[in-house]
Each structure stands twice: as C-alpha cells, then as structure tokens.
C-alpha positions as CSV (number, residue, x, y, z in Angstrom):
1,M,-22.5,-18.1,2.8
2,T,-21.6,-14.7,4.2
3,N,-23.9,-11.8,3.4
4,I,-21.7,-9.3,1.4
5,G,-23.0,-5.8,1.4
6,P,-22.9,-3.6,-1.7
7,L,-20.1,-1.2,-2.3
8,V,-21.5,2.2,-1.4
9,V,-19.7,5.3,-2.4
10,D,-21.5,8.0,-0.5
11,G,-19.2,11.0,-0.7
12,A,-15.9,12.3,-1.8
13,R,-13.2,9.7,-2.3
14,P,-9.9,11.5,-2.8
15,A,-7.9,8.3,-3.7
16,V,-10.0,7.5,-6.7
17,A,-8.5,10.3,-8.8
18,R,-5.0,9.2,-7.7
19,V,-5.7,5.6,-8.8
20,A,-7.2,6.7,-12.1
21,A,-4.1,8.9,-12.8
22,L,-1.6,6.0,-12.4
23,P,0.4,5.4,-15.6
24,P,-0.9,2.4,-17.6
25,N,2.4,0.5,-17.3
26,W,2.4,0.7,-13.5
27,V,-0.5,-1.7,-12.9
28,T,-2.4,-4.4,-14.6
29,Q,-6.2,-4.1,-15.2
30,G,-6.9,-6.4,-12.3
31,Q,-4.5,-4.4,-10.0
32,R,-6.2,-1.1,-11.1
33,L,-9.7,-2.5,-10.4
34,L,-8.6,-3.7,-6.9
35,L,-7.1,-0.3,-6.2
36,L,-10.2,1.5,-7.4
37,V,-12.4,-0.6,-5.2
38,L,-10.1,0.1,-2.2
39,A,-10.2,3.8,-3.0
40,C,-14.0,3.8,-3.3
41,D,-14.3,2.1,0.1
42,S,-11.7,4.4,1.8
43,F,-13.2,7.3,3.7
44,D,-10.0,9.1,4.3
45,G,-8.4,8.3,1.0
46,E,-5.5,6.4,2.6
47,T,-6.7,3.5,4.7
48,D,-9.3,0.8,4.3
49,K,-10.4,-2.4,6.1
50,P,-12.5,-4.6,3.8
51,G,-12.4,-8.3,4.1
52,A,-11.0,-10.5,1.3
53,E,-14.5,-11.9,0.8
54,Q,-15.9,-8.4,0.2
55,L,-13.1,-7.4,-2.2
56,A,-13.7,-10.6,-4.1
57,A,-17.5,-10.0,-4.3
58,W,-17.0,-6.3,-5.3
59,T,-14.5,-7.1,-8.0
60,G,-16.0,-10.3,-9.3
61,M,-12.7,-12.1,-8.7
62,H,-11.9,-15.2,-6.7
63,R,-10.6,-14.6,-3.2
64,S,-7.3,-16.2,-4.1
65,S,-6.9,-13.8,-7.0
66,V,-7.6,-10.8,-4.8
67,I,-5.0,-12.0,-2.3
68,E,-2.4,-12.5,-5.1
69,L,-3.1,-9.0,-6.4
70,I,-2.7,-7.5,-2.9
71,N,0.7,-9.2,-2.6
72,Q,1.7,-7.8,-6.0
73,L,0.6,-4.3,-5.1
74,C,2.5,-4.4,-1.8
75,A,5.8,-5.0,-3.6
76,P,7.7,-2.5,-5.7
77,T,8.6,-3.3,-9.3
78,D,11.3,-2.0,-11.6
79,I,9.0,0.8,-12.8
80,R,6.9,1.7,-9.8
81,P,7.0,1.8,-6.0
82,A,4.8,-0.4,-3.8
83,L,1.3,1.1,-4.1
84,L,-0.3,-0.7,-1.1
85,A,0.8,-1.5,2.4
86,R,-0.8,-4.1,4.7
87,K,-1.1,-4.2,8.5
88,D,-2.4,-7.6,9.4
89,A,-4.9,-7.9,12.2
90,S,-3.3,-9.1,15.4
91,R,-6.1,-11.3,16.7
92,G,-9.8,-11.9,17.0
93,R,-12.3,-10.5,14.4
94,M,-10.2,-7.5,13.5
95,R,-9.6,-7.0,9.8
96,T,-6.4,-6.3,8.0
97,T,-5.9,-2.6,7.3
98,Y,-4.6,-1.5,3.9
99,L,-2.8,1.7,3.3
100,L,-3.1,3.2,-0.2
101,D,0.4,4.4,-0.8
102,L,-0.3,6.3,-4.1
103,P,1.6,9.1,-5.6
104,K,0.3,12.5,-4.7
105,P,-0.8,14.8,-7.5
106,M,2.1,16.9,-8.9
107,T,2.3,20.5,-7.7
108,P,4.6,23.2,-8.9
109,N,6.5,23.2,-5.6
110,R,7.4,19.5,-5.7
111,P,10.2,18.1,-7.8
112,A,9.0,15.6,-10.4
113,S,10.8,12.5,-11.5
114,S,12.0,12.3,-15.1
115,D,8.8,10.7,-16.3
116,G,6.6,13.5,-14.8
117,W,5.4,11.5,-11.8
118,T,6.1,12.3,-8.2
119,Q,7.0,9.5,-5.8
120,P,4.7,8.7,-2.9
121,N,5.4,10.6,0.3
122,R,7.4,8.2,2.4
123,P,9.6,8.8,5.4
124,A,13.3,8.5,4.6
125,S,14.8,5.1,5.3
126,P,17.1,4.8,8.3
127,D,20.1,4.0,6.2
128,G,19.8,7.0,4.0
C-alpha cells in the first residue's frame, strides 16, 4: 500500500472561495468536494498535480469514483462550462496536471451573464 500523506493547507488558496461560490445546481456534492480538495492542494489557485490515489484518500472515495468525477468536471453541461481541464503526463513518473477552470469573481467592469455569474476566462475559439 502506498503511503498517502495528509492534505496540508499551509497558506492562502485563492481557488477555494471560487469553488465555494459555485451555484448549487452547477455541481454535485461529490464534484464540489473534489474541486475543494484540488483547490486546497493548488498553490497557485489554478493548477494541481495530485495522484488519483491521493485524491481518493483525501475525499474518502474510491479511485474509480474520483476518476469518474474528474471526467464529469472536464465536460461542460447544459448549465455550466467545464470546470476542470486535464493534461495527461506524457511518460514516466510524471503526474497528470489539472487546471481549475473556475469562474472569476464578478467585478463591476466585467459583463455578467443573465444569471449573475461570469464565464471563466478562456481564449476565443479559432472559429469565432
């Protein structure tokens, strides 16, 4: 069995507030828990590289459930954009990198959507 270290939050974690502010109908409880754990483990508030075993231990979920939730969060739904992006490790012992693609807090200078939430900052797609 692999020795899984404890989840240590030793400073500011800017993504935690952004996860906590997500509308309730955007994510399930399991998805929110997984996003909160990723946000707590992210030093820059955007990227994280935990292993699936660590995510499973920290959330109390089975590894297969964690992977299923990651896949769900990487896909947009009818009511929300994708909230997570994944860059798989190319080889060796490198870990997959996750990008927390969460909506930025609303500011007076940014247009809001009709429901009061801003969309995540994403580059425009090549076709428009």
